[in-house]
HTML snippet that shows the backbone in 3Dmol.js (N, CA, C, O; Angstrom):
<script src="https://3Dmol.org/build/3Dmol-min.js"></script>
<div id="view" style="width:600px;height:400px;position:relative"></div>
<script>
const pdb = `
ATOM      1  N   MET A   1     108.771  86.243 105.978  1.00  0.00           N
ATOM      2  CA  MET A   1     109.313  87.323 105.182  1.00  0.00           C
ATOM      3  C   MET A   1     108.154  88.023 104.466  1.00  0.00           C
ATOM      4  O   MET A   1     107.349  87.370 103.803  1.00  0.00           O
ATOM      5  N   PRO A   2     108.070  89.363 104.602  1.00  0.00           N
ATOM      6  CA  PRO A   2     106.986  90.090 103.937  1.00  0.00           C
ATOM      7  C   PRO A   2     107.129  90.027 102.420  1.00  0.00           C
ATOM      8  O   PRO A   2     108.233  90.075 101.878  1.00  0.00           O
ATOM      9  N   ARG A   3     106.001  89.920 101.761  1.00  0.00           N
ATOM     10  CA  ARG A   3     105.979  89.885 100.307  1.00  0.00           C
ATOM     11  C   ARG A   3     105.905  91.317  99.772  1.00  0.00           C
ATOM     12  O   ARG A   3     105.152  92.142 100.290  1.00  0.00           O
ATOM     13  N   TYR A   4     106.692  91.603  98.735  1.00  0.00           N
ATOM     14  CA  TYR A   4     106.668  92.937  98.133  1.00  0.00           C
ATOM     15  C   TYR A   4     105.362  93.133  97.380  1.00  0.00           C
ATOM     16  O   TYR A   4     104.953  92.281  96.592  1.00  0.00           O
ATOM     17  N   ARG A   5     104.723  94.248  97.627  1.00  0.00           N
ATOM     18  CA  ARG A   5     103.509  94.613  96.900  1.00  0.00           C
ATOM     19  C   ARG A   5     103.797  95.881  96.110  1.00  0.00           C
ATOM     20  O   ARG A   5     104.123  96.914  96.694  1.00  0.00           O
ATOM     21  N   PRO A   6     103.679  95.813  94.790  1.00  0.00           N
ATOM     22  CA  PRO A   6     103.967  97.004  93.988  1.00  0.00           C
ATOM     23  C   PRO A   6     102.973  98.134  94.282  1.00  0.00           C
ATOM     24  O   PRO A   6     101.778  97.904  94.467  1.00  0.00           O
ATOM     25  N   HIS A   7     103.490  99.321  94.319  1.00  0.00           N
ATOM     26  CA  HIS A   7     102.675 100.509  94.566  1.00  0.00           C
ATOM     27  C   HIS A   7     102.092 100.966  93.236  1.00  0.00           C
ATOM     28  O   HIS A   7     102.732 101.704  92.488  1.00  0.00           O
ATOM     29  N   VAL A   8     100.883 100.526  92.951  1.00  0.00           N
ATOM     30  CA  VAL A   8     100.207 100.845  91.691  1.00  0.00           C
ATOM     31  C   VAL A   8      98.956 101.675  91.977  1.00  0.00           C
ATOM     32  O   VAL A   8      98.442 101.690  93.095  1.00  0.00           O
ATOM     33  N   ALA A   9      98.487 102.354  90.952  1.00  0.00           N
ATOM     34  CA  ALA A   9      97.335 103.238  91.098  1.00  0.00           C
ATOM     35  C   ALA A   9      96.027 102.458  91.109  1.00  0.00           C
ATOM     36  O   ALA A   9      95.839 101.507  90.350  1.00  0.00           O
ATOM     37  N   ALA A  10      95.137 102.886  91.984  1.00  0.00           N
ATOM     38  CA  ALA A  10      93.760 102.394  91.987  1.00  0.00           C
ATOM     39  C   ALA A  10      92.944 103.422  91.204  1.00  0.00           C
ATOM     40  O   ALA A  10      92.885 104.599  91.560  1.00  0.00           O
ATOM     41  N   ARG A  11      92.331 102.952  90.153  1.00  0.00           N
ATOM     42  CA  ARG A  11      91.536 103.870  89.333  1.00  0.00           C
ATOM     43  C   ARG A  11      90.071 103.701  89.677  1.00  0.00           C
ATOM     44  O   ARG A  11      89.651 102.578  89.958  1.00  0.00           O
ATOM     45  N   PRO A  12      89.294 104.728  89.669  1.00  0.00           N
ATOM     46  CA  PRO A  12      89.533 106.060  89.111  1.00  0.00           C
ATOM     47  C   PRO A  12      90.066 107.080  90.118  1.00  0.00           C
ATOM     48  O   PRO A  12      90.193 108.254  89.769  1.00  0.00           O
ATOM     49  N   SER A  13      90.383 106.680  91.353  1.00  0.00           N
ATOM     50  CA  SER A  13      90.824 107.647  92.360  1.00  0.00           C
ATOM     51  C   SER A  13      92.279 108.068  92.193  1.00  0.00           C
ATOM     52  O   SER A  13      92.662 109.138  92.667  1.00  0.00           O
ATOM     53  N   TRP A  14      93.090 107.263  91.539  1.00  0.00           N
ATOM     54  CA  TRP A  14      94.517 107.512  91.356  1.00  0.00           C
ATOM     55  C   TRP A  14      95.222 107.653  92.692  1.00  0.00           C
ATOM     56  O   TRP A  14      96.101 108.500  92.860  1.00  0.00           O
ATOM     57  N   ARG A  15      94.824 106.806  93.650  1.00  0.00           N
ATOM     58  CA  ARG A  15      95.512 106.668  94.927  1.00  0.00           C
ATOM     59  C   ARG A  15      96.254 105.348  94.884  1.00  0.00           C
ATOM     60  O   ARG A  15      95.845 104.432  94.169  1.00  0.00           O
ATOM     61  N   CYS A  16      97.332 105.234  95.632  1.00  0.00           N
ATOM     62  CA  CYS A  16      98.124 104.004  95.660  1.00  0.00           C
ATOM     63  C   CYS A  16      97.328 102.893  96.334  1.00  0.00           C
ATOM     64  O   CYS A  16      96.729 103.103  97.389  1.00  0.00           O
ATOM     65  N   ARG A  17      97.322 101.708  95.723  1.00  0.00           N
ATOM     66  CA  ARG A  17      96.609 100.562  96.287  1.00  0.00           C
ATOM     67  C   ARG A  17      97.249 100.053  97.576  1.00  0.00           C
ATOM     68  O   ARG A  17      96.584  99.390  98.371  1.00  0.00           O
ATOM     69  N   VAL A  18      98.533 100.354  97.794  1.00  0.00           N
ATOM     70  CA  VAL A  18      99.242  99.844  98.969  1.00  0.00           C
ATOM     71  C   VAL A  18      99.219 100.848 100.118  1.00  0.00           C
ATOM     72  O   VAL A  18      98.813 100.513 101.230  1.00  0.00           O
ATOM     73  N   CYS A  19      99.654 102.079  99.849  1.00  0.00           N
ATOM     74  CA  CYS A  19      99.794 103.046 100.939  1.00  0.00           C
ATOM     75  C   CYS A  19      98.698 104.110 100.981  1.00  0.00           C
ATOM     76  O   CYS A  19      98.584 104.829 101.974  1.00  0.00           O
ATOM     77  N   GLY A  20      97.899 104.223  99.934  1.00  0.00           N
ATOM     78  CA  GLY A  20      96.802 105.181  99.913  1.00  0.00           C
ATOM     79  C   GLY A  20      97.188 106.603  99.544  1.00  0.00           C
ATOM     80  O   GLY A  20      96.326 107.480  99.485  1.00  0.00           O
ATOM     81  N   ALA A  21      98.468 106.845  99.295  1.00  0.00           N
ATOM     82  CA  ALA A  21      98.912 108.193  98.909  1.00  0.00           C
ATOM     83  C   ALA A  21      98.545 108.472  97.453  1.00  0.00           C
ATOM     84  O   ALA A  21      98.256 107.563  96.675  1.00  0.00           O
ATOM     85  N   ALA A  22      98.566 109.758  97.116  1.00  0.00           N
ATOM     86  CA  ALA A  22      98.341 110.133  95.718  1.00  0.00           C
ATOM     87  C   ALA A  22      99.396 109.449  94.858  1.00  0.00           C
ATOM     88  O   ALA A  22     100.588 109.508  95.160  1.00  0.00           O
ATOM     89  N   TRP A  23      98.947 108.799  93.783  1.00  0.00           N
ATOM     90  CA  TRP A  23      99.870 108.069  92.917  1.00  0.00           C
ATOM     91  C   TRP A  23     100.391 108.988  91.821  1.00  0.00           C
ATOM     92  O   TRP A  23      99.605 109.759  91.270  1.00  0.00           O
ATOM     93  N   PRO A  24     101.660 108.948  91.481  1.00  0.00           N
ATOM     94  CA  PRO A  24     102.685 108.035  91.965  1.00  0.00           C
ATOM     95  C   PRO A  24     103.232 108.454  93.323  1.00  0.00           C
ATOM     96  O   PRO A  24     103.743 109.562  93.485  1.00  0.00           O
ATOM     97  N   CYS A  25     103.117 107.560  94.290  1.00  0.00           N
ATOM     98  CA  CYS A  25     103.641 107.787  95.631  1.00  0.00           C
ATOM     99  C   CYS A  25     105.166 107.648  95.602  1.00  0.00           C
ATOM    100  O   CYS A  25     105.735 107.275  94.576  1.00  0.00           O
ATOM    101  N   SER A  26     105.816 107.944  96.706  1.00  0.00           N
ATOM    102  CA  SER A  26     107.282 107.873  96.744  1.00  0.00           C
ATOM    103  C   SER A  26     107.827 106.498  96.372  1.00  0.00           C
ATOM    104  O   SER A  26     108.759 106.425  95.571  1.00  0.00           O
ATOM    105  N   PRO A  27     107.286 105.393  96.919  1.00  0.00           N
ATOM    106  CA  PRO A  27     107.802 104.084  96.508  1.00  0.00           C
ATOM    107  C   PRO A  27     107.587 103.803  95.020  1.00  0.00           C
ATOM    108  O   PRO A  27     108.434 103.176  94.382  1.00  0.00           O
ATOM    109  N   ALA A  28     106.460 104.263  94.460  1.00  0.00           N
ATOM    110  CA  ALA A  28     106.206 104.068  93.027  1.00  0.00           C
ATOM    111  C   ALA A  28     107.206 104.878  92.199  1.00  0.00           C
ATOM    112  O   ALA A  28     107.702 104.399  91.179  1.00  0.00           O
ATOM    113  N   ARG A  29     107.498 106.085  92.631  1.00  0.00           N
ATOM    114  CA  ARG A  29     108.471 106.923  91.915  1.00  0.00           C
ATOM    115  C   ARG A  29     109.842 106.266  91.905  1.00  0.00           C
ATOM    116  O   ARG A  29     110.508 106.224  90.870  1.00  0.00           O
ATOM    117  N   LEU A  30     110.264 105.755  93.053  1.00  0.00           N
ATOM    118  CA  LEU A  30     111.560 105.079  93.117  1.00  0.00           C
ATOM    119  C   LEU A  30     111.597 103.861  92.199  1.00  0.00           C
ATOM    120  O   LEU A  30     112.586 103.631  91.503  1.00  0.00           O
ATOM    121  N   ALA A  31     110.525 103.091  92.201  1.00  0.00           N
ATOM    122  CA  ALA A  31     110.472 101.905  91.344  1.00  0.00           C
ATOM    123  C   ALA A  31     110.502 102.299  89.867  1.00  0.00           C
ATOM    124  O   ALA A  31     111.188 101.662  89.068  1.00  0.00           O
ATOM    125  N   LEU A  32     109.761 103.348  89.505  1.00  0.00           N
ATOM    126  CA  LEU A  32     109.738 103.798  88.112  1.00  0.00           C
ATOM    127  C   LEU A  32     111.105 104.333  87.685  1.00  0.00           C
ATOM    128  O   LEU A  32     111.563 104.054  86.577  1.00  0.00           O
ATOM    129  N   LEU A  33     111.751 105.095  88.557  1.00  0.00           N
ATOM    130  CA  LEU A  33     113.087 105.597  88.219  1.00  0.00           C
ATOM    131  C   LEU A  33     114.067 104.446  88.017  1.00  0.00           C
ATOM    132  O   LEU A  33     114.915 104.503  87.127  1.00  0.00           O
ATOM    133  N   GLY A  34     113.956 103.416  88.825  1.00  0.00           N
ATOM    134  CA  GLY A  34     114.819 102.253  88.648  1.00  0.00           C
ATOM    135  C   GLY A  34     114.518 101.503  87.369  1.00  0.00           C
ATOM    136  O   GLY A  34     115.430 101.097  86.648  1.00  0.00           O
ATOM    137  N   GLU A  35     113.244 101.320  87.089  1.00  0.00           N
ATOM    138  CA  GLU A  35     112.839 100.584  85.893  1.00  0.00           C
ATOM    139  C   GLU A  35     113.239 101.311  84.613  1.00  0.00           C
ATOM    140  O   GLU A  35     113.618 100.681  83.626  1.00  0.00           O
ATOM    141  N   TYR A  36     113.153 102.632  84.635  1.00  0.00           N
ATOM    142  CA  TYR A  36     113.451 103.438  83.442  1.00  0.00           C
ATOM    143  C   TYR A  36     114.791 104.170  83.574  1.00  0.00           C
ATOM    144  O   TYR A  36     114.989 105.209  82.944  1.00  0.00           O
ATOM    145  N   ARG A  37     115.705 103.644  84.380  1.00  0.00           N
ATOM    146  CA  ARG A  37     116.956 104.359  84.673  1.00  0.00           C
ATOM    147  C   ARG A  37     117.747 104.703  83.418  1.00  0.00           C
ATOM    148  O   ARG A  37     118.455 105.710  83.399  1.00  0.00           O
ATOM    149  N   GLU A  38     117.642 103.899  82.382  1.00  0.00           N
ATOM    150  CA  GLU A  38     118.385 104.154  81.135  1.00  0.00           C
ATOM    151  C   GLU A  38     117.513 104.820  80.067  1.00  0.00           C
ATOM    152  O   GLU A  38     117.961 105.010  78.937  1.00  0.00           O
ATOM    153  N   ASN A  39     116.277 105.174  80.414  1.00  0.00           N
ATOM    154  CA  ASN A  39     115.361 105.696  79.396  1.00  0.00           C
ATOM    155  C   ASN A  39     114.420 106.736  80.010  1.00  0.00           C
ATOM    156  O   ASN A  39     113.224 106.486  80.158  1.00  0.00           O
ATOM    157  N   ARG A  40     114.962 107.890  80.360  1.00  0.00           N
ATOM    158  CA  ARG A  40     114.151 108.937  80.984  1.00  0.00           C
ATOM    159  C   ARG A  40     113.048 109.417  80.051  1.00  0.00           C
ATOM    160  O   ARG A  40     111.949 109.734  80.506  1.00  0.00           O
ATOM    161  N   THR A  41     113.326 109.474  78.755  1.00  0.00           N
ATOM    162  CA  THR A  41     112.303 109.882  77.790  1.00  0.00           C
ATOM    163  C   THR A  41     111.139 108.900  77.801  1.00  0.00           C
ATOM    164  O   THR A  41     109.977 109.308  77.782  1.00  0.00           O
ATOM    165  N   GLY A  42     111.447 107.615  77.832  1.00  0.00           N
ATOM    166  CA  GLY A  42     110.399 106.595  77.899  1.00  0.00           C
ATOM    167  C   GLY A  42     109.556 106.738  79.152  1.00  0.00           C
ATOM    168  O   GLY A  42     108.339 106.564  79.105  1.00  0.00           O
ATOM    169  N   LEU A  43     110.199 107.059  80.285  1.00  0.00           N
ATOM    170  CA  LEU A  43     109.466 107.263  81.539  1.00  0.00           C
ATOM    171  C   LEU A  43     108.507 108.438  81.407  1.00  0.00           C
ATOM    172  O   LEU A  43     107.353 108.351  81.826  1.00  0.00           O
ATOM    173  N   LEU A  44     108.978 109.528  80.829  1.00  0.00           N
ATOM    174  CA  LEU A  44     108.121 110.705  80.682  1.00  0.00           C
ATOM    175  C   LEU A  44     106.956 110.441  79.734  1.00  0.00           C
ATOM    176  O   LEU A  44     105.852 110.933  79.966  1.00  0.00           O
ATOM    177  N   ILE A  45     107.180 109.682  78.682  1.00  0.00           N
ATOM    178  CA  ILE A  45     106.084 109.325  77.765  1.00  0.00           C
ATOM    179  C   ILE A  45     105.061 108.454  78.499  1.00  0.00           C
ATOM    180  O   ILE A  45     103.856 108.683  78.393  1.00  0.00           O
ATOM    181  N   TYR A  46     105.543 107.463  79.238  1.00  0.00           N
ATOM    182  CA  TYR A  46     104.651 106.581  80.009  1.00  0.00           C
ATOM    183  C   TYR A  46     103.830 107.398  81.018  1.00  0.00           C
ATOM    184  O   TYR A  46     102.615 107.229  81.115  1.00  0.00           O
ATOM    185  N   LEU A  47     104.502 108.286  81.768  1.00  0.00           N
ATOM    186  CA  LEU A  47     103.801 109.088  82.766  1.00  0.00           C
ATOM    187  C   LEU A  47     102.831 110.077  82.121  1.00  0.00           C
ATOM    188  O   LEU A  47     101.772 110.356  82.683  1.00  0.00           O
ATOM    189  N   SER A  48     103.178 110.606  80.956  1.00  0.00           N
ATOM    190  CA  SER A  48     102.268 111.514  80.241  1.00  0.00           C
ATOM    191  C   SER A  48     100.987 110.795  79.853  1.00  0.00           C
ATOM    192  O   SER A  48      99.893 111.348  79.967  1.00  0.00           O
ATOM    193  N   THR A  49     101.130 109.564  79.395  1.00  0.00           N
ATOM    194  CA  THR A  49      99.954 108.765  79.025  1.00  0.00           C
ATOM    195  C   THR A  49      99.064 108.546  80.239  1.00  0.00           C
ATOM    196  O   THR A  49      97.846 108.700  80.157  1.00  0.00           O
ATOM    197  N   LEU A  50      99.672 108.186  81.366  1.00  0.00           N
ATOM    198  CA  LEU A  50      98.891 107.970  82.589  1.00  0.00           C
ATOM    199  C   LEU A  50      98.270 109.267  83.091  1.00  0.00           C
ATOM    200  O   LEU A  50      97.151 109.263  83.603  1.00  0.00           O
ATOM    201  N   MET A  51      98.989 110.377  82.946  1.00  0.00           N
ATOM    202  CA  MET A  51      98.446 111.662  83.373  1.00  0.00           C
ATOM    203  C   MET A  51      97.193 112.019  82.589  1.00  0.00           C
ATOM    204  O   MET A  51      96.232 112.539  83.156  1.00  0.00           O
ATOM    205  N   HIS A  52      97.195 111.748  81.301  1.00  0.00           N
ATOM    206  CA  HIS A  52      96.009 112.040  80.497  1.00  0.00           C
ATOM    207  C   HIS A  52      94.838 111.140  80.897  1.00  0.00           C
ATOM    208  O   HIS A  52      93.690 111.582  80.877  1.00  0.00           O
ATOM    209  N   GLU A  53      95.110 109.897  81.257  1.00  0.00           N
ATOM    210  CA  GLU A  53      94.052 109.030  81.762  1.00  0.00           C
ATOM    211  C   GLU A  53      93.522 109.557  83.091  1.00  0.00           C
ATOM    212  O   GLU A  53      92.316 109.534  83.339  1.00  0.00           O
ATOM    213  N   ALA A  54      94.428 110.030  83.945  1.00  0.00           N
ATOM    214  CA  ALA A  54      94.019 110.581  85.235  1.00  0.00           C
ATOM    215  C   ALA A  54      93.203 111.856  85.047  1.00  0.00           C
ATOM    216  O   ALA A  54      92.260 112.100  85.800  1.00  0.00           O
ATOM    217  N   MET A  55      93.551 112.668  84.056  1.00  0.00           N
ATOM    218  CA  MET A  55      92.779 113.887  83.786  1.00  0.00           C
ATOM    219  C   MET A  55      91.324 113.548  83.487  1.00  0.00           C
ATOM    220  O   MET A  55      90.410 114.248  83.921  1.00  0.00           O
ATOM    221  N   THR A  56      91.123 112.471  82.743  1.00  0.00           N
ATOM    222  CA  THR A  56      89.765 112.044  82.424  1.00  0.00           C
ATOM    223  C   THR A  56      89.046 111.576  83.692  1.00  0.00           C
ATOM    224  O   THR A  56      87.904 111.960  83.946  1.00  0.00           O
ATOM    225  N   ASP A  57      89.726 110.748  84.481  1.00  0.00           N
ATOM    226  CA  ASP A  57      89.114 110.209  85.695  1.00  0.00           C
ATOM    227  C   ASP A  57      88.878 111.271  86.759  1.00  0.00           C
ATOM    228  O   ASP A  57      87.907 111.182  87.511  1.00  0.00           O
ATOM    229  N   LEU A  58      89.740 112.263  86.836  1.00  0.00           N
ATOM    230  CA  LEU A  58      89.684 113.266  87.901  1.00  0.00           C
ATOM    231  C   LEU A  58      89.186 114.620  87.407  1.00  0.00           C
ATOM    232  O   LEU A  58      89.474 115.644  88.026  1.00  0.00           O
ATOM    233  N   THR A  59      88.450 114.641  86.313  1.00  0.00           N
ATOM    234  CA  THR A  59      87.940 115.881  85.740  1.00  0.00           C
ATOM    235  C   THR A  59      87.233 116.707  86.815  1.00  0.00           C
ATOM    236  O   THR A  59      86.328 116.227  87.497  1.00  0.00           O
ATOM    237  N   GLY A  60      87.667 117.956  86.946  1.00  0.00           N
ATOM    238  CA  GLY A  60      87.053 118.873  87.894  1.00  0.00           C
ATOM    239  C   GLY A  60      87.536 118.718  89.328  1.00  0.00           C
ATOM    240  O   GLY A  60      87.182 119.538  90.176  1.00  0.00           O
ATOM    241  N   GLN A  61      88.326 117.703  89.628  1.00  0.00           N
ATOM    242  CA  GLN A  61      88.789 117.494  90.999  1.00  0.00           C
ATOM    243  C   GLN A  61      90.133 118.149  91.271  1.00  0.00           C
ATOM    244  O   GLN A  61      90.392 118.610  92.383  1.00  0.00           O
ATOM    245  N   LEU A  62      90.983 118.191  90.259  1.00  0.00           N
ATOM    246  CA  LEU A  62      92.316 118.787  90.398  1.00  0.00           C
ATOM    247  C   LEU A  62      92.617 119.644  89.181  1.00  0.00           C
ATOM    248  O   LEU A  62      92.272 119.268  88.061  1.00  0.00           O
ATOM    249  N   PRO A  63      93.261 120.797  89.383  1.00  0.00           N
ATOM    250  CA  PRO A  63      93.653 121.598  88.222  1.00  0.00           C
ATOM    251  C   PRO A  63      94.759 120.888  87.438  1.00  0.00           C
ATOM    252  O   PRO A  63      95.554 120.151  88.020  1.00  0.00           O
ATOM    253  N   PRO A  64      94.813 121.105  86.126  1.00  0.00           N
ATOM    254  CA  PRO A  64      95.821 120.444  85.290  1.00  0.00           C
ATOM    255  C   PRO A  64      97.249 120.648  85.784  1.00  0.00           C
ATOM    256  O   PRO A  64      98.060 119.728  85.681  1.00  0.00           O
ATOM    257  N   GLN A  65      97.584 121.826  86.318  1.00  0.00           N
ATOM    258  CA  GLN A  65      98.950 122.067  86.788  1.00  0.00           C
ATOM    259  C   GLN A  65      99.313 121.135  87.934  1.00  0.00           C
ATOM    260  O   GLN A  65     100.453 120.677  88.017  1.00  0.00           O
ATOM    261  N   ARG A  66      98.369 120.847  88.816  1.00  0.00           N
ATOM    262  CA  ARG A  66      98.647 119.919  89.929  1.00  0.00           C
ATOM    263  C   ARG A  66      98.908 118.518  89.401  1.00  0.00           C
ATOM    264  O   ARG A  66      99.772 117.813  89.922  1.00  0.00           O
ATOM    265  N   LEU A  67      98.173 118.104  88.370  1.00  0.00           N
ATOM    266  CA  LEU A  67      98.415 116.783  87.787  1.00  0.00           C
ATOM    267  C   LEU A  67      99.771 116.741  87.086  1.00  0.00           C
ATOM    268  O   LEU A  67     100.475 115.733  87.148  1.00  0.00           O
ATOM    269  N   THR A  68     100.135 117.836  86.419  1.00  0.00           N
ATOM    270  CA  THR A  68     101.448 117.890  85.774  1.00  0.00           C
ATOM    271  C   THR A  68     102.549 117.750  86.817  1.00  0.00           C
ATOM    272  O   THR A  68     103.495 116.988  86.622  1.00  0.00           O
ATOM    273  N   ASP A  69     102.433 118.474  87.914  1.00  0.00           N
ATOM    274  CA  ASP A  69     103.430 118.360  88.983  1.00  0.00           C
ATOM    275  C   ASP A  69     103.463 116.948  89.552  1.00  0.00           C
ATOM    276  O   ASP A  69     104.535 116.391  89.789  1.00  0.00           O
ATOM    277  N   ARG A  70     102.313 116.386  89.764  1.00  0.00           N
ATOM    278  CA  ARG A  70     102.199 115.054  90.365  1.00  0.00           C
ATOM    279  C   ARG A  70     102.770 113.956  89.480  1.00  0.00           C
ATOM    280  O   ARG A  70     103.427 113.039  89.973  1.00  0.00           O
ATOM    281  N   PHE A  71     102.526 114.043  88.178  1.00  0.00           N
ATOM    282  CA  PHE A  71     102.922 112.974  87.271  1.00  0.00           C
ATOM    283  C   PHE A  71     104.255 113.219  86.563  1.00  0.00           C
ATOM    284  O   PHE A  71     104.980 112.262  86.292  1.00  0.00           O
ATOM    285  N   LEU A  72     104.592 114.458  86.261  1.00  0.00           N
ATOM    286  CA  LEU A  72     105.739 114.693  85.374  1.00  0.00           C
ATOM    287  C   LEU A  72     106.901 115.466  85.981  1.00  0.00           C
ATOM    288  O   LEU A  72     108.057 115.102  85.765  1.00  0.00           O
ATOM    289  N   THR A  73     106.625 116.508  86.725  1.00  0.00           N
ATOM    290  CA  THR A  73     107.692 117.409  87.160  1.00  0.00           C
ATOM    291  C   THR A  73     108.791 116.675  87.915  1.00  0.00           C
ATOM    292  O   THR A  73     109.970 116.959  87.706  1.00  0.00           O
ATOM    293  N   TRP A  74     108.434 115.748  88.779  1.00  0.00           N
ATOM    294  CA  TRP A  74     109.421 115.027  89.583  1.00  0.00           C
ATOM    295  C   TRP A  74     110.346 114.147  88.726  1.00  0.00           C
ATOM    296  O   TRP A  74     111.469 113.850  89.133  1.00  0.00           O
ATOM    297  N   ALA A  75     109.877 113.734  87.547  1.00  0.00           N
ATOM    298  CA  ALA A  75     110.616 112.752  86.730  1.00  0.00           C
ATOM    299  C   ALA A  75     111.574 113.390  85.730  1.00  0.00           C
ATOM    300  O   ALA A  75     112.372 112.692  85.104  1.00  0.00           O
ATOM    301  N   ARG A  76     111.501 114.702  85.578  1.00  0.00           N
ATOM    302  CA  ARG A  76     112.392 115.351  84.611  1.00  0.00           C
ATOM    303  C   ARG A  76     113.842 115.259  85.079  1.00  0.00           C
ATOM    304  O   ARG A  76     114.126 115.260  86.277  1.00  0.00           O
ATOM    305  N   ALA A  77     114.737 115.181  84.125  1.00  0.00           N
ATOM    306  CA  ALA A  77     116.166 115.171  84.440  1.00  0.00           C
ATOM    307  C   ALA A  77     116.559 116.488  85.092  1.00  0.00           C
ATOM    308  O   ALA A  77     116.045 117.549  84.737  1.00  0.00           O
ATOM    309  N   ARG A  78     117.467 116.406  86.041  1.00  0.00           N
ATOM    310  CA  ARG A  78     117.892 117.624  86.751  1.00  0.00           C
ATOM    311  C   ARG A  78     119.243 118.053  86.312  1.00  0.00           C
ATOM    312  O   ARG A  78     119.762 119.056  86.801  1.00  0.00           O
TER     313      ARG A  78
END
`;
const viewer = $3Dmol.createViewer("view");
viewer.addModel(pdb, "pdb");
viewer.setStyle({}, {cartoon: {color: "spectrum"}});
viewer.zoomTo();
viewer.render();
</script>
């Protein structure tokens, strides 16, 4: 039986350690939505904190709007 490996970010690249996609990858997003299903505000605060860390690590590599889309836009309530 395969062992579950959490899709977490490898820093300073902010790529997924499991699948190599830009983090948060789709499996990470699903896991985060499940973990924070009753606390969307908490999820957005957590992701905002990580986004600011990523901004420091990825300075000059990505425009701030792309990081906002990557870290926050998908998690907002619809």
